[in-house]
PDB file of N, CA, C and O in Angstrom:
ATOM      1  N   MET A   1       0.872  -1.142   0.179  1.00  0.00           N
ATOM      2  CA  MET A   1       0.026  -0.062   0.013  1.00  0.00           C
ATOM      3  C   MET A   1       0.896   1.237   0.035  1.00  0.00           C
ATOM      4  O   MET A   1       1.898   1.279   0.749  1.00  0.00           O
ATOM      5  N   ALA A   2       0.546   2.226  -0.689  1.00  0.00           N
ATOM      6  CA  ALA A   2       1.281   3.453  -0.913  1.00  0.00           C
ATOM      7  C   ALA A   2       1.101   4.395   0.438  1.00  0.00           C
ATOM      8  O   ALA A   2       0.073   4.387   1.114  1.00  0.00           O
ATOM      9  N   PHE A   3       2.117   5.105   0.686  1.00  0.00           N
ATOM     10  CA  PHE A   3       2.017   6.012   1.844  1.00  0.00           C
ATOM     11  C   PHE A   3       1.885   7.313   1.324  1.00  0.00           C
ATOM     12  O   PHE A   3       2.711   7.759   0.527  1.00  0.00           O
ATOM     13  N   VAL A   4       0.794   8.034   1.756  1.00  0.00           N
ATOM     14  CA  VAL A   4       0.386   9.413   1.520  1.00  0.00           C
ATOM     15  C   VAL A   4       0.555  10.233   2.829  1.00  0.00           C
ATOM     16  O   VAL A   4      -0.214  10.067   3.776  1.00  0.00           O
ATOM     17  N   PRO A   5       1.593  11.134   2.856  1.00  0.00           N
ATOM     18  CA  PRO A   5       1.648  12.058   3.940  1.00  0.00           C
ATOM     19  C   PRO A   5       0.399  12.875   4.101  1.00  0.00           C
ATOM     20  O   PRO A   5      -0.166  13.389   3.135  1.00  0.00           O
ATOM     21  N   THR A   6      -0.018  12.984   5.331  1.00  0.00           N
ATOM     22  CA  THR A   6      -1.307  13.843   5.643  1.00  0.00           C
ATOM     23  C   THR A   6      -0.985  14.893   6.824  1.00  0.00           C
ATOM     24  O   THR A   6      -0.060  14.789   7.629  1.00  0.00           O
ATOM     25  N   ILE A   7      -1.832  15.806   6.767  1.00  0.00           N
ATOM     26  CA  ILE A   7      -1.768  16.854   7.762  1.00  0.00           C
ATOM     27  C   ILE A   7      -2.908  16.531   8.825  1.00  0.00           C
ATOM     28  O   ILE A   7      -4.092  16.550   8.487  1.00  0.00           O
ATOM     29  N   PRO A   8      -2.533  16.256  10.027  1.00  0.00           N
ATOM     30  CA  PRO A   8      -3.616  16.072  10.989  1.00  0.00           C
ATOM     31  C   PRO A   8      -4.274  17.235  11.382  1.00  0.00           C
ATOM     32  O   PRO A   8      -3.721  18.317  11.183  1.00  0.00           O
ATOM     33  N   PRO A   9      -5.466  17.174  11.956  1.00  0.00           N
ATOM     34  CA  PRO A   9      -6.320  18.213  12.246  1.00  0.00           C
ATOM     35  C   PRO A   9      -5.545  19.139  13.210  1.00  0.00           C
ATOM     36  O   PRO A   9      -5.749  20.343  13.052  1.00  0.00           O
ATOM     37  N   SER A  10      -4.761  18.797  14.104  1.00  0.00           N
ATOM     38  CA  SER A  10      -4.139  19.643  14.970  1.00  0.00           C
ATOM     39  C   SER A  10      -3.053  20.582  14.372  1.00  0.00           C
ATOM     40  O   SER A  10      -2.674  21.607  14.937  1.00  0.00           O
ATOM     41  N   GLN A  11      -2.578  20.126  13.151  1.00  0.00           N
ATOM     42  CA  GLN A  11      -1.585  20.939  12.377  1.00  0.00           C
ATOM     43  C   GLN A  11      -2.168  21.856  11.355  1.00  0.00           C
ATOM     44  O   GLN A  11      -1.526  22.787  10.869  1.00  0.00           O
ATOM     45  N   ALA A  12      -3.467  21.556  11.025  1.00  0.00           N
ATOM     46  CA  ALA A  12      -4.169  22.309   9.946  1.00  0.00           C
ATOM     47  C   ALA A  12      -4.222  23.731  10.110  1.00  0.00           C
ATOM     48  O   ALA A  12      -4.465  24.194  11.224  1.00  0.00           O
ATOM     49  N   ARG A  13      -4.009  24.519   9.063  1.00  0.00           N
ATOM     50  CA  ARG A  13      -3.979  26.046   9.009  1.00  0.00           C
ATOM     51  C   ARG A  13      -4.879  26.472   7.874  1.00  0.00           C
ATOM     52  O   ARG A  13      -5.116  25.713   6.935  1.00  0.00           O
ATOM     53  N   GLY A  14      -5.373  27.675   7.963  1.00  0.00           N
ATOM     54  CA  GLY A  14      -6.039  28.351   6.822  1.00  0.00           C
ATOM     55  C   GLY A  14      -7.144  27.429   6.285  1.00  0.00           C
ATOM     56  O   GLY A  14      -7.834  26.738   7.035  1.00  0.00           O
ATOM     57  N   LEU A  15      -7.281  27.454   4.902  1.00  0.00           N
ATOM     58  CA  LEU A  15      -8.398  26.763   4.258  1.00  0.00           C
ATOM     59  C   LEU A  15      -8.513  25.237   4.706  1.00  0.00           C
ATOM     60  O   LEU A  15      -9.633  24.732   4.783  1.00  0.00           O
ATOM     61  N   LEU A  16      -7.498  24.579   4.970  1.00  0.00           N
ATOM     62  CA  LEU A  16      -7.463  23.207   5.478  1.00  0.00           C
ATOM     63  C   LEU A  16      -8.102  23.167   6.782  1.00  0.00           C
ATOM     64  O   LEU A  16      -8.979  22.319   6.951  1.00  0.00           O
ATOM     65  N   ARG A  17      -7.785  23.980   7.758  1.00  0.00           N
ATOM     66  CA  ARG A  17      -8.450  24.179   9.044  1.00  0.00           C
ATOM     67  C   ARG A  17      -9.892  24.309   8.815  1.00  0.00           C
ATOM     68  O   ARG A  17     -10.628  23.510   9.394  1.00  0.00           O
ATOM     69  N   ARG A  18     -10.402  25.213   8.044  1.00  0.00           N
ATOM     70  CA  ARG A  18     -11.845  25.517   7.809  1.00  0.00           C
ATOM     71  C   ARG A  18     -12.519  24.250   7.332  1.00  0.00           C
ATOM     72  O   ARG A  18     -13.517  23.809   7.903  1.00  0.00           O
ATOM     73  N   VAL A  19     -11.925  23.621   6.200  1.00  0.00           N
ATOM     74  CA  VAL A  19     -12.452  22.407   5.706  1.00  0.00           C
ATOM     75  C   VAL A  19     -12.515  21.449   6.884  1.00  0.00           C
ATOM     76  O   VAL A  19     -13.638  21.024   7.155  1.00  0.00           O
ATOM     77  N   TYR A  20     -11.560  21.066   7.579  1.00  0.00           N
ATOM     78  CA  TYR A  20     -11.463  20.126   8.799  1.00  0.00           C
ATOM     79  C   TYR A  20     -12.524  20.423   9.696  1.00  0.00           C
ATOM     80  O   TYR A  20     -13.274  19.521  10.071  1.00  0.00           O
ATOM     81  N   ASP A  21     -12.674  21.693  10.108  1.00  0.00           N
ATOM     82  CA  ASP A  21     -13.609  22.303  11.077  1.00  0.00           C
ATOM     83  C   ASP A  21     -15.088  21.810  10.601  1.00  0.00           C
ATOM     84  O   ASP A  21     -15.891  21.331  11.401  1.00  0.00           O
ATOM     85  N   THR A  22     -15.355  21.971   9.264  1.00  0.00           N
ATOM     86  CA  THR A  22     -16.640  21.809   8.851  1.00  0.00           C
ATOM     87  C   THR A  22     -16.966  20.299   8.875  1.00  0.00           C
ATOM     88  O   THR A  22     -18.043  19.832   9.245  1.00  0.00           O
ATOM     89  N   ALA A  23     -15.845  19.557   8.409  1.00  0.00           N
ATOM     90  CA  ALA A  23     -16.053  18.122   8.497  1.00  0.00           C
ATOM     91  C   ALA A  23     -16.296  17.582  10.045  1.00  0.00           C
ATOM     92  O   ALA A  23     -17.127  16.704  10.276  1.00  0.00           O
ATOM     93  N   ILE A  24     -15.632  18.084  10.903  1.00  0.00           N
ATOM     94  CA  ILE A  24     -15.875  17.883  12.303  1.00  0.00           C
ATOM     95  C   ILE A  24     -17.341  18.062  12.680  1.00  0.00           C
ATOM     96  O   ILE A  24     -18.019  17.173  13.195  1.00  0.00           O
ATOM     97  N   ARG A  25     -17.800  19.365  12.360  1.00  0.00           N
ATOM     98  CA  ARG A  25     -19.157  19.701  12.703  1.00  0.00           C
ATOM     99  C   ARG A  25     -20.113  18.796  12.078  1.00  0.00           C
ATOM    100  O   ARG A  25     -21.150  18.508  12.675  1.00  0.00           O
ATOM    101  N   ARG A  26     -19.858  18.340  10.958  1.00  0.00           N
ATOM    102  CA  ARG A  26     -20.853  17.512  10.046  1.00  0.00           C
ATOM    103  C   ARG A  26     -20.750  15.989  10.639  1.00  0.00           C
ATOM    104  O   ARG A  26     -21.756  15.316  10.864  1.00  0.00           O
ATOM    105  N   ALA A  27     -19.637  15.604  10.828  1.00  0.00           N
ATOM    106  CA  ALA A  27     -19.395  14.117  10.964  1.00  0.00           C
ATOM    107  C   ALA A  27     -18.871  13.798  12.426  1.00  0.00           C
ATOM    108  O   ALA A  27     -18.924  12.643  12.846  1.00  0.00           O
ATOM    109  N   GLY A  28     -18.413  14.735  13.124  1.00  0.00           N
ATOM    110  CA  GLY A  28     -17.787  14.485  14.478  1.00  0.00           C
ATOM    111  C   GLY A  28     -16.327  14.228  14.401  1.00  0.00           C
ATOM    112  O   GLY A  28     -15.656  14.120  15.428  1.00  0.00           O
ATOM    113  N   LYS A  29     -15.790  14.122  13.152  1.00  0.00           N
ATOM    114  CA  LYS A  29     -14.345  13.747  13.076  1.00  0.00           C
ATOM    115  C   LYS A  29     -13.983  14.065  11.580  1.00  0.00           C
ATOM    116  O   LYS A  29     -14.829  14.346  10.731  1.00  0.00           O
ATOM    117  N   VAL A  30     -12.601  13.988  11.348  1.00  0.00           N
ATOM    118  CA  VAL A  30     -12.170  14.036   9.938  1.00  0.00           C
ATOM    119  C   VAL A  30     -11.649  12.589   9.582  1.00  0.00           C
ATOM    120  O   VAL A  30     -10.755  11.965  10.153  1.00  0.00           O
ATOM    121  N   TYR A  31     -12.406  12.209   8.521  1.00  0.00           N
ATOM    122  CA  TYR A  31     -12.205  10.741   8.015  1.00  0.00           C
ATOM    123  C   TYR A  31     -10.870  10.770   7.291  1.00  0.00           C
ATOM    124  O   TYR A  31     -10.327  11.814   6.930  1.00  0.00           O
ATOM    125  N   GLN A  32     -10.375   9.531   7.102  1.00  0.00           N
ATOM    126  CA  GLN A  32      -9.077   9.256   6.413  1.00  0.00           C
ATOM    127  C   GLN A  32      -9.219   9.759   4.961  1.00  0.00           C
ATOM    128  O   GLN A  32      -8.296  10.346   4.395  1.00  0.00           O
ATOM    129  N   ILE A  33     -10.346   9.521   4.409  1.00  0.00           N
ATOM    130  CA  ILE A  33     -10.575   9.799   2.878  1.00  0.00           C
ATOM    131  C   ILE A  33     -10.312  11.234   2.743  1.00  0.00           C
ATOM    132  O   ILE A  33      -9.893  11.610   1.649  1.00  0.00           O
ATOM    133  N   ASN A  34     -10.507  12.190   3.770  1.00  0.00           N
ATOM    134  CA  ASN A  34     -10.286  13.579   3.714  1.00  0.00           C
ATOM    135  C   ASN A  34      -8.874  13.963   4.042  1.00  0.00           C
ATOM    136  O   ASN A  34      -8.313  14.929   3.526  1.00  0.00           O
ATOM    137  N   ARG A  35      -8.309  13.139   4.950  1.00  0.00           N
ATOM    138  CA  ARG A  35      -6.867  13.528   5.352  1.00  0.00           C
ATOM    139  C   ARG A  35      -5.865  13.234   4.126  1.00  0.00           C
ATOM    140  O   ARG A  35      -4.856  13.923   3.980  1.00  0.00           O
ATOM    141  N   VAL A  36      -6.198  12.152   3.228  1.00  0.00           N
ATOM    142  CA  VAL A  36      -5.342  11.892   2.293  1.00  0.00           C
ATOM    143  C   VAL A  36      -5.285  12.985   1.246  1.00  0.00           C
ATOM    144  O   VAL A  36      -4.391  12.994   0.399  1.00  0.00           O
ATOM    145  N   GLN A  37      -6.192  13.863   1.297  1.00  0.00           N
ATOM    146  CA  GLN A  37      -6.193  15.046   0.370  1.00  0.00           C
ATOM    147  C   GLN A  37      -5.763  16.351   1.000  1.00  0.00           C
ATOM    148  O   GLN A  37      -5.847  17.422   0.400  1.00  0.00           O
ATOM    149  N   SER A  38      -5.257  16.211   2.344  1.00  0.00           N
ATOM    150  CA  SER A  38      -4.980  17.354   3.012  1.00  0.00           C
ATOM    151  C   SER A  38      -3.772  18.158   2.453  1.00  0.00           C
ATOM    152  O   SER A  38      -3.673  19.340   2.785  1.00  0.00           O
ATOM    153  N   ALA A  39      -2.881  17.621   1.657  1.00  0.00           N
ATOM    154  CA  ALA A  39      -1.887  18.405   0.931  1.00  0.00           C
ATOM    155  C   ALA A  39      -2.464  19.510  -0.032  1.00  0.00           C
ATOM    156  O   ALA A  39      -1.894  20.575  -0.267  1.00  0.00           O
ATOM    157  N   ARG A  40      -3.553  19.150  -0.505  1.00  0.00           N
ATOM    158  CA  ARG A  40      -4.280  20.023  -1.479  1.00  0.00           C
ATOM    159  C   ARG A  40      -5.648  20.441  -1.016  1.00  0.00           C
ATOM    160  O   ARG A  40      -6.684  19.904  -1.407  1.00  0.00           O
ATOM    161  N   PRO A  41      -5.581  21.508  -0.093  1.00  0.00           N
ATOM    162  CA  PRO A  41      -6.942  21.834   0.569  1.00  0.00           C
ATOM    163  C   PRO A  41      -8.009  22.299  -0.434  1.00  0.00           C
ATOM    164  O   PRO A  41      -9.201  22.112  -0.188  1.00  0.00           O
ATOM    165  N   ARG A  42      -7.603  22.895  -1.547  1.00  0.00           N
ATOM    166  CA  ARG A  42      -8.684  23.252  -2.567  1.00  0.00           C
ATOM    167  C   ARG A  42      -9.328  22.170  -3.167  1.00  0.00           C
ATOM    168  O   ARG A  42     -10.537  22.154  -3.396  1.00  0.00           O
ATOM    169  N   VAL A  43      -8.402  21.089  -3.476  1.00  0.00           N
ATOM    170  CA  VAL A  43      -8.935  19.730  -4.136  1.00  0.00           C
ATOM    171  C   VAL A  43      -9.884  19.158  -3.043  1.00  0.00           C
ATOM    172  O   VAL A  43     -10.966  18.690  -3.396  1.00  0.00           O
ATOM    173  N   LEU A  44      -9.527  19.177  -1.731  1.00  0.00           N
ATOM    174  CA  LEU A  44     -10.341  18.561  -0.668  1.00  0.00           C
ATOM    175  C   LEU A  44     -11.640  19.236  -0.717  1.00  0.00           C
ATOM    176  O   LEU A  44     -12.690  18.611  -0.859  1.00  0.00           O
ATOM    177  N   GLN A  45     -11.568  20.644  -0.589  1.00  0.00           N
ATOM    178  CA  GLN A  45     -12.784  21.399  -0.525  1.00  0.00           C
ATOM    179  C   GLN A  45     -13.763  21.023  -1.852  1.00  0.00           C
ATOM    180  O   GLN A  45     -14.967  20.795  -1.728  1.00  0.00           O
ATOM    181  N   ALA A  46     -13.171  21.000  -2.914  1.00  0.00           N
ATOM    182  CA  ALA A  46     -14.000  20.635  -4.136  1.00  0.00           C
ATOM    183  C   ALA A  46     -14.495  19.267  -4.016  1.00  0.00           C
ATOM    184  O   ALA A  46     -15.674  19.001  -4.251  1.00  0.00           O
ATOM    185  N   SER A  47     -13.597  18.347  -3.642  1.00  0.00           N
ATOM    186  CA  SER A  47     -14.170  16.901  -3.502  1.00  0.00           C
ATOM    187  C   SER A  47     -15.298  16.791  -2.497  1.00  0.00           C
ATOM    188  O   SER A  47     -16.237  16.018  -2.685  1.00  0.00           O
ATOM    189  N   THR A  48     -15.204  17.557  -1.443  1.00  0.00           N
ATOM    190  CA  THR A  48     -16.256  17.518  -0.308  1.00  0.00           C
ATOM    191  C   THR A  48     -17.541  18.132  -0.933  1.00  0.00           C
ATOM    192  O   THR A  48     -18.623  17.607  -0.671  1.00  0.00           O
ATOM    193  N   ARG A  49     -17.475  19.195  -1.729  1.00  0.00           N
ATOM    194  CA  ARG A  49     -18.612  19.782  -2.343  1.00  0.00           C
ATOM    195  C   ARG A  49     -19.249  18.767  -3.247  1.00  0.00           C
ATOM    196  O   ARG A  49     -20.470  18.623  -3.201  1.00  0.00           O
ATOM    197  N   LEU A  50     -18.526  18.068  -4.049  1.00  0.00           N
ATOM    198  CA  LEU A  50     -19.113  17.172  -5.081  1.00  0.00           C
ATOM    199  C   LEU A  50     -19.766  16.022  -4.194  1.00  0.00           C
ATOM    200  O   LEU A  50     -20.931  15.700  -4.430  1.00  0.00           O
ATOM    201  N   TYR A  51     -19.046  15.390  -3.173  1.00  0.00           N
ATOM    202  CA  TYR A  51     -19.668  14.481  -2.417  1.00  0.00           C
ATOM    203  C   TYR A  51     -21.087  14.918  -1.813  1.00  0.00           C
ATOM    204  O   TYR A  51     -22.073  14.185  -1.879  1.00  0.00           O
ATOM    205  N   LEU A  52     -21.090  16.187  -1.217  1.00  0.00           N
ATOM    206  CA  LEU A  52     -22.361  16.677  -0.611  1.00  0.00           C
ATOM    207  C   LEU A  52     -23.432  16.736  -1.658  1.00  0.00           C
ATOM    208  O   LEU A  52     -24.575  16.337  -1.432  1.00  0.00           O
ATOM    209  N   GLU A  53     -23.045  17.242  -2.815  1.00  0.00           N
ATOM    210  CA  GLU A  53     -24.067  17.361  -3.995  1.00  0.00           C
ATOM    211  C   GLU A  53     -24.580  15.968  -4.324  1.00  0.00           C
ATOM    212  O   GLU A  53     -25.797  15.802  -4.407  1.00  0.00           O
ATOM    213  N   ILE A  54     -23.719  14.928  -4.523  1.00  0.00           N
ATOM    214  CA  ILE A  54     -24.090  13.608  -4.841  1.00  0.00           C
ATOM    215  C   ILE A  54     -25.052  12.983  -3.785  1.00  0.00           C
ATOM    216  O   ILE A  54     -26.118  12.459  -4.107  1.00  0.00           O
ATOM    217  N   MET A  55     -24.596  13.075  -2.489  1.00  0.00           N
ATOM    218  CA  MET A  55     -25.429  12.488  -1.419  1.00  0.00           C
ATOM    219  C   MET A  55     -26.557  13.220  -0.966  1.00  0.00           C
ATOM    220  O   MET A  55     -27.476  12.607  -0.422  1.00  0.00           O
ATOM    221  N   TYR A  56     -26.615  14.570  -1.132  1.00  0.00           N
ATOM    222  CA  TYR A  56     -27.697  15.234  -0.592  1.00  0.00           C
ATOM    223  C   TYR A  56     -28.493  16.239  -1.628  1.00  0.00           C
ATOM    224  O   TYR A  56     -29.526  16.823  -1.303  1.00  0.00           O
ATOM    225  N   GLY A  57     -27.946  16.344  -2.759  1.00  0.00           N
ATOM    226  CA  GLY A  57     -28.508  17.184  -3.909  1.00  0.00           C
ATOM    227  C   GLY A  57     -29.722  16.484  -4.414  1.00  0.00           C
ATOM    228  O   GLY A  57     -30.119  15.389  -4.017  1.00  0.00           O
ATOM    229  N   GLU A  58     -30.268  17.224  -5.326  1.00  0.00           N
ATOM    230  CA  GLU A  58     -31.488  16.774  -6.079  1.00  0.00           C
ATOM    231  C   GLU A  58     -31.299  15.480  -6.781  1.00  0.00           C
ATOM    232  O   GLU A  58     -30.257  15.326  -7.418  1.00  0.00           O
ATOM    233  N   SER A  59     -32.124  14.595  -6.742  1.00  0.00           N
ATOM    234  CA  SER A  59     -31.974  13.200  -7.278  1.00  0.00           C
ATOM    235  C   SER A  59     -33.174  12.432  -7.213  1.00  0.00           C
ATOM    236  O   SER A  59     -33.961  12.588  -6.279  1.00  0.00           O
ATOM    237  N   SER A  60     -33.391  11.545  -8.211  1.00  0.00           N
ATOM    238  CA  SER A  60     -34.502  10.569  -8.165  1.00  0.00           C
ATOM    239  C   SER A  60     -34.336   9.483  -7.127  1.00  0.00           C
ATOM    240  O   SER A  60     -35.314   8.844  -6.740  1.00  0.00           O
ATOM    241  N   LEU A  61     -33.084   9.257  -6.657  1.00  0.00           N
ATOM    242  CA  LEU A  61     -32.810   8.410  -5.666  1.00  0.00           C
ATOM    243  C   LEU A  61     -33.023   8.957  -4.247  1.00  0.00           C
ATOM    244  O   LEU A  61     -32.782  10.133  -3.975  1.00  0.00           O
ATOM    245  N   THR A  62     -33.474   8.083  -3.362  1.00  0.00           N
ATOM    246  CA  THR A  62     -33.591   8.592  -1.986  1.00  0.00           C
ATOM    247  C   THR A  62     -32.291   8.618  -1.334  1.00  0.00           C
ATOM    248  O   THR A  62     -31.342   8.079  -1.904  1.00  0.00           O
ATOM    249  N   ARG A  63     -32.128   9.226  -0.120  1.00  0.00           N
ATOM    250  CA  ARG A  63     -30.815   9.255   0.599  1.00  0.00           C
ATOM    251  C   ARG A  63     -30.357   7.816   0.849  1.00  0.00           C
ATOM    252  O   ARG A  63     -29.197   7.494   0.594  1.00  0.00           O
ATOM    253  N   ALA A  64     -31.256   6.932   1.350  1.00  0.00           N
ATOM    254  CA  ALA A  64     -31.003   5.606   1.718  1.00  0.00           C
ATOM    255  C   ALA A  64     -30.435   4.844   0.502  1.00  0.00           C
ATOM    256  O   ALA A  64     -29.492   4.058   0.590  1.00  0.00           O
ATOM    257  N   GLN A  65     -31.118   5.154  -0.689  1.00  0.00           N
ATOM    258  CA  GLN A  65     -30.596   4.386  -1.874  1.00  0.00           C
ATOM    259  C   GLN A  65     -29.231   4.827  -2.272  1.00  0.00           C
ATOM    260  O   GLN A  65     -28.425   4.023  -2.741  1.00  0.00           O
ATOM    261  N   ARG A  66     -28.938   6.154  -2.087  1.00  0.00           N
ATOM    262  CA  ARG A  66     -27.558   6.653  -2.404  1.00  0.00           C
ATOM    263  C   ARG A  66     -26.429   5.949  -1.492  1.00  0.00           C
ATOM    264  O   ARG A  66     -25.356   5.538  -1.935  1.00  0.00           O
ATOM    265  N   GLU A  67     -26.845   5.877  -0.143  1.00  0.00           N
ATOM    266  CA  GLU A  67     -25.923   5.104   0.813  1.00  0.00           C
ATOM    267  C   GLU A  67     -25.773   3.771   0.297  1.00  0.00           C
ATOM    268  O   GLU A  67     -24.626   3.326   0.263  1.00  0.00           O
ATOM    269  N   MET A  68     -26.728   3.042  -0.117  1.00  0.00           N
ATOM    270  CA  MET A  68     -26.781   1.735  -0.467  1.00  0.00           C
ATOM    271  C   MET A  68     -25.739   1.500  -1.655  1.00  0.00           C
ATOM    272  O   MET A  68     -24.866   0.632  -1.640  1.00  0.00           O
ATOM    273  N   VAL A  69     -25.964   2.396  -2.667  1.00  0.00           N
ATOM    274  CA  VAL A  69     -25.059   2.327  -3.796  1.00  0.00           C
ATOM    275  C   VAL A  69     -23.565   2.692  -3.370  1.00  0.00           C
ATOM    276  O   VAL A  69     -22.639   2.064  -3.883  1.00  0.00           O
ATOM    277  N   ALA A  70     -23.351   3.566  -2.561  1.00  0.00           N
ATOM    278  CA  ALA A  70     -22.043   3.907  -1.966  1.00  0.00           C
ATOM    279  C   ALA A  70     -21.412   2.840  -1.356  1.00  0.00           C
ATOM    280  O   ALA A  70     -20.201   2.669  -1.501  1.00  0.00           O
ATOM    281  N   THR A  71     -22.166   2.033  -0.625  1.00  0.00           N
ATOM    282  CA  THR A  71     -21.774   0.837   0.181  1.00  0.00           C
ATOM    283  C   THR A  71     -21.425  -0.278  -0.673  1.00  0.00           C
ATOM    284  O   THR A  71     -20.409  -0.929  -0.431  1.00  0.00           O
ATOM    285  N   VAL A  72     -22.186  -0.558  -1.663  1.00  0.00           N
ATOM    286  CA  VAL A  72     -21.882  -1.564  -2.607  1.00  0.00           C
ATOM    287  C   VAL A  72     -20.648  -1.172  -3.396  1.00  0.00           C
ATOM    288  O   VAL A  72     -19.783  -2.032  -3.566  1.00  0.00           O
ATOM    289  N   VAL A  73     -20.495  -0.025  -3.866  1.00  0.00           N
ATOM    290  CA  VAL A  73     -19.319   0.375  -4.685  1.00  0.00           C
ATOM    291  C   VAL A  73     -17.977   0.221  -3.869  1.00  0.00           C
ATOM    292  O   VAL A  73     -16.939  -0.247  -4.336  1.00  0.00           O
ATOM    293  N   SER A  74     -18.158   0.700  -2.537  1.00  0.00           N
ATOM    294  CA  SER A  74     -16.912   0.575  -1.645  1.00  0.00           C
ATOM    295  C   SER A  74     -16.562  -0.866  -1.388  1.00  0.00           C
ATOM    296  O   SER A  74     -15.397  -1.264  -1.405  1.00  0.00           O
ATOM    297  N   THR A  75     -17.598  -1.635  -1.149  1.00  0.00           N
ATOM    298  CA  THR A  75     -17.353  -3.180  -0.919  1.00  0.00           C
ATOM    299  C   THR A  75     -16.662  -3.767  -2.252  1.00  0.00           C
ATOM    300  O   THR A  75     -15.649  -4.464  -2.187  1.00  0.00           O
ATOM    301  N   ALA A  76     -17.246  -3.454  -3.378  1.00  0.00           N
ATOM    302  CA  ALA A  76     -16.728  -4.054  -4.655  1.00  0.00           C
ATOM    303  C   ALA A  76     -15.290  -3.536  -4.838  1.00  0.00           C
ATOM    304  O   ALA A  76     -14.488  -4.284  -5.396  1.00  0.00           O
ATOM    305  N   ASN A  77     -14.892  -2.315  -4.414  1.00  0.00           N
ATOM    306  CA  ASN A  77     -13.572  -1.754  -4.589  1.00  0.00           C
ATOM    307  C   ASN A  77     -12.680  -2.310  -3.482  1.00  0.00           C
ATOM    308  O   ASN A  77     -11.476  -2.059  -3.532  1.00  0.00           O
ATOM    309  N   GLY A  78     -13.179  -3.050  -2.481  1.00  0.00           N
ATOM    310  CA  GLY A  78     -12.292  -3.425  -1.411  1.00  0.00           C
ATOM    311  C   GLY A  78     -11.993  -2.307  -0.331  1.00  0.00           C
ATOM    312  O   GLY A  78     -11.023  -2.343   0.427  1.00  0.00           O
ATOM    313  N   CYS A  79     -12.958  -1.304  -0.360  1.00  0.00           N
ATOM    314  CA  CYS A  79     -12.742  -0.164   0.652  1.00  0.00           C
ATOM    315  C   CYS A  79     -13.592  -0.255   1.846  1.00  0.00           C
ATOM    316  O   CYS A  79     -14.706  -0.778   1.807  1.00  0.00           O
ATOM    317  N   HIS A  80     -13.048   0.276   2.961  1.00  0.00           N
ATOM    318  CA  HIS A  80     -13.834   0.285   4.070  1.00  0.00           C
ATOM    319  C   HIS A  80     -14.712   1.514   4.107  1.00  0.00           C
ATOM    320  O   HIS A  80     -14.232   2.609   3.814  1.00  0.00           O
ATOM    321  N   TYR A  81     -15.951   1.382   4.447  1.00  0.00           N
ATOM    322  CA  TYR A  81     -17.014   2.434   4.223  1.00  0.00           C
ATOM    323  C   TYR A  81     -17.473   2.818   5.446  1.00  0.00           C
ATOM    324  O   TYR A  81     -18.353   3.674   5.534  1.00  0.00           O
TER     325      TYR A  81
END
């Protein structure tokens, strides 16, 4: 497995700090999927916006259906969800 250096929440500054703070308010913590993008805070911010739009935006799928799809895709990819 590749090693990706990350910036922990305790060392985050500027935009990264704001993105982490938002994640903590939303989910109670900063998940590893967010930390691996910490070297590029603007990319992390855009990725988070995309995720929120996919999971909470307008769609013919219910929220539960979206979570089901995400879970199945993560399992198929061998990822912890």
